[in-house]
Each structure stands twice: as C-alpha cells, then as structure tokens.
C-alpha positions in Angstrom: -35.7 12.8 -5.7 -34.3 16.1 -4.4 -31.9 17.9 -6.7 -29.0 17.5 -4.3 -28.2 14.3 -2.6 -25.5 13.2 -0.2 -23.1 10.7 -1.7 -20.7 9.1 0.8 -17.6 7.6 -0.8 -15.3 5.1 0.8 -11.6 5.8 -0.1 -9.4 2.7 -0.3 -10.4 0.5 -3.2 -13.3 2.8 -4.1 -11.4 5.9 -5.3 -7.8 4.7 -4.7 -6.2 1.6 -6.2 -4.5 0.2 -3.1 -3.3 -3.1 -4.6 0.3 -2.0 -5.0 0.5 -0.7 -1.5 -0.9 -3.8 0.0 1.5 -6.0 -1.9 4.5 -3.9 -1.1 3.6 -4.0 2.6 3.4 -7.8 2.3 6.8 -8.0 0.7 8.4 -5.7 3.2 7.0 -7.7 6.2 7.9 -11.0 4.7 11.5 -9.9 4.0 12.0 -8.6 7.5 10.4 -11.7 9.0 12.6 -14.1 6.9 9.7 -15.7 5.0 9.0 -15.9 1.3 6.6 -13.4 -0.2 3.9 -14.5 -2.7 3.6 -13.4 -6.3 1.4 -10.3 -6.7 -1.5 -12.0 -8.4 -1.7 -14.8 -5.9 -1.4 -12.5 -2.9 -4.0 -9.9 -4.1 -6.5 -12.7 -5.1 -6.2 -14.1 -1.6 -6.8 -10.7 0.0 -9.8 -10.1 -2.1 -11.3 -13.4 -1.1 -10.6 -12.6 2.5 -8.1 -15.4 3.1 -6.2 -14.7 6.4 -2.5 -13.9 6.1 -1.8 -16.8 8.5 -3.0 -19.3 5.9 -1.0 -17.8 3.1 2.5 -18.2 4.4 4.2 -21.0 6.3 5.4 -19.3 9.5 7.8 -21.2 11.7 5.9 -20.2 14.9 3.4 -17.7 16.3 6.0 -15.1 17.2 7.1 -15.0 13.6 3.6 -14.5 12.4 2.9 -11.7 14.9 6.1 -10.0 13.8 5.0 -10.2 10.2 1.5 -8.9 10.9 2.9 -6.0 13.0 5.2 -4.9 10.2 2.6 -5.4 7.5 -0.2 -3.5 9.2 2.2 -0.7 10.3 3.3 -0.3 6.7 -0.2 0.3 5.3 -0.3 3.8 6.8 3.4 4.6 6.5 4.1 7.5 4.1 6.7 5.4 2.3 3.9 2.9 1.4 1.0 5.3 0.9 2.9 6.6 -2.1 1.9 3.4 -3.9 -1.8 4.3 -3.8 -3.2 6.0 -6.9 -6.6 7.3 -7.9 -8.3 5.2 -10.5 -8.0 6.9 -13.9 -11.6 8.0 -13.9 -11.9 9.4 -10.4 -11.4 13.2 -11.0 -13.8 13.2 -13.9 -16.4 11.4 -11.9 -16.2 13.7 -9.0 -16.4 16.7 -11.4 -19.5 15.2 -12.9 -21.2 14.8 -9.5 -20.4 18.4 -8.3 -24.1 19.4 -8.0 -24.4 16.9 -5.1 -23.0 16.9 -1.7 -19.9 14.7 -1.7 -18.4 13.2 1.5 -15.4 11.0 2.0 -15.8 8.4 4.7 -12.9 6.1 5.5 -11.4 4.0 8.3 -7.8 4.9 9.0 -5.7 5.3 12.1 -4.2 8.6 11.1 -6.7 11.3 9.9 -3.9 13.7 9.0 -2.4 11.3 6.5 -5.8 10.9 4.8 -6.1 14.6 4.3 -2.5 14.9 3.1 -3.0 12.0 0.7 -6.1 13.6 -0.8 -4.3 16.9 -1.2 -1.4 15.2 -2.9 -3.8 13.7 -5.4 -5.8 17.0 -5.6 -9.0 15.2 -4.6 -9.7 17.1 -1.4 -11.4 20.0 -3.3 -14.3 17.8 -4.4 -15.6 16.9 -0.9 -17.9 18.9 1.4 -16.3 17.0 4.3 -13.7 14.4 5.0 -14.7 11.9 7.7 -12.1 9.6 9.2 -13.0 6.9 11.7 -9.8 6.4 13.6 -11.0 4.0 16.3 -13.6 1.5 17.3 -15.6 -0.7 15.1 -15.6 0.7 11.5 -19.4 0.1 11.0 -20.5 1.7 14.3 -18.0 4.6 13.9 -19.1 5.3 10.3 -22.8 5.1 11.2 -22.3 7.5 14.1 -20.3 10.1 12.1 -22.6 10.0 9.0 -25.6 10.6 11.2 -24.0 13.8 12.3 -23.9 15.0 8.7 -27.6 14.2 8.3 -29.1 11.8 5.8 -32.3 11.4 3.8 -33.9 8.7 1.7 -32.1 8.6 -1.6 -28.6 9.3 -0.3 -25.9 6.8 -1.4 -23.0 5.0 0.2 -20.4 3.6 -2.1 -17.7 1.2 -0.9 -15.7 -1.9 -1.6 -16.3 -3.9 1.5 -19.1 -5.6 3.5 -18.7 -2.9 6.1 -19.9 -0.2 3.7 -23.0 -2.4 2.9 -23.8 -2.8 6.6 -23.4 1.0 7.2 -25.9 1.7 4.4 -28.3 -0.9 5.7 -28.1 0.5 9.2 -28.8 4.1 8.0 -31.5 2.8 5.5 -29.6 4.3 2.6 -28.8 2.9 -0.9 -25.7 0.7 -0.9 -23.5 0.5 -4.0 -20.8 -2.1 -3.7 -17.8 -1.9 -6.0 -15.5 -4.8 -6.8 -12.6 -2.5 -7.7 -11.0 -3.0 -4.3 -10.3 -5.4 -1.6 -13.3 -7.7 -2.1 -14.4 -9.8 -5.1 -17.7 -9.6 -6.8 -18.7 -13.0 -5.5 -17.9 -12.1 -1.9 -19.8 -8.8 -2.1 -22.8 -10.4 -3.7 -23.3 -12.6 -0.6 -23.8 -9.4 1.5 -26.8 -8.3 -0.7 -26.0 -4.7 -1.6 -28.6 -2.7 -3.4 -26.3 -2.4 -6.4 -23.2 -4.4 -7.3 -20.9 -2.8 -10.0 -17.3 -3.0 -11.2 -16.5 0.5 -10.0 -18.1 3.8 -9.1 -17.7 5.2 -12.6 -19.7 2.3 -14.0 -22.6 3.0 -11.6 -22.8 6.7 -12.3 -22.3 6.3 -16.1 -25.5 4.3 -16.1 -27.3 6.7 -13.7 -26.9 10.1 -15.3 -29.6 11.6 -13.1 -26.9 12.3 -10.5 -24.8 14.5 -12.8 
C-alpha cells in the first residue's frame, strides 16, 4: 500500500451526529401542520430503518402531508436547525490521527456554502484537502463524478452511513466502510454488502492503525 491514501468521508451521520436536527425538523413540521410529533426514539428508529414519513403519522389528506414534508425538508438545511448537528466526540482526534493521508469530505447538500460554514464553525475544515458538495442530481452519480476528478487508486477508502456511499465505492472499485452511527441501522447496511461494517469511523481506524 502506498504511504498516502485518499480517504473520502461522508459528513452527516459519519462525522456529525444529525439525530437531534432531524428530530427537531420533524417536530417543527408536525407542529405547523397540526399533527402530533413522535417521541424521539420512535422517530429516529423509524428513520434509521428507512420507514417513509407518510407511514409514521396519520395525515388528514395528501395536502397536509405535502405541507409537512416541505417544512421538514426545508428545515434540514436551515441555519436554525443546523445548529443541532454536532461532531461525534472522537472526530477531531481521528482526523488528526489520519493527517498523513489525503482526507476529503464528500456530502450531498443543497447549499454548499452552509456546508463550509458548518465545518468552519466546528473547526473541521482544516483537516480536509478538499470539501466536495453534490448539490444536485442523483447523489451516487454526482459523488462518483466528483470523486473521479480528484483521482483515485486501489486502496483508497470511502466511509459513509448510507447505501449510497456503498454504491459509490463499488462504482469506483474502492473499499467501502459502512458505519451505523448515522441514518441507517447495522441490519439495513449489511444487506448492501459493504466491504466493512462498523459502529463508527473511530472503531474502524482504531483497529487499522496502518492508516495513522
């Protein structure tokens, strides 16, 4: 293996705990739509098992559901809700440990500027060679295209918390590391056959010190 490798990190659920933001967006949308919100544990469990919002709440009609979804999705990238995101406790130390490698942040968001601002707020921007934001189109296709521009070699890694990250790695013939610290459960991710399936990114690199 070459001394330096490219490590492509997803952001939400991989480096940032987004559970509080997702729940607050749900509560906000439910309140303004006039429906009852779910308890945190029930809502987050449903999201991680990819149960559609439409099945979670008894909406009176389709218009009510569409209003709820518009409010919820819009809140996910609102600065008033982004403040609920927080790096996992081990994130900064992990990125310091991996500094001999080329680190890239690859995430799907509608507003690239807010991604950069958020990383700066958490003092994480300094660790990355480049911040790559796919702001449109299919997440898998967009990520594959943008990562190819960076240039990849056998042995490079892609780390993320969704099936999309696994598919990107497979398309690029790179090693996929799926983490169940985010929006998908261990059971769900396992069905997508990642190369490695771990609790979180710290857990993987703690067991693979060759990258440090």
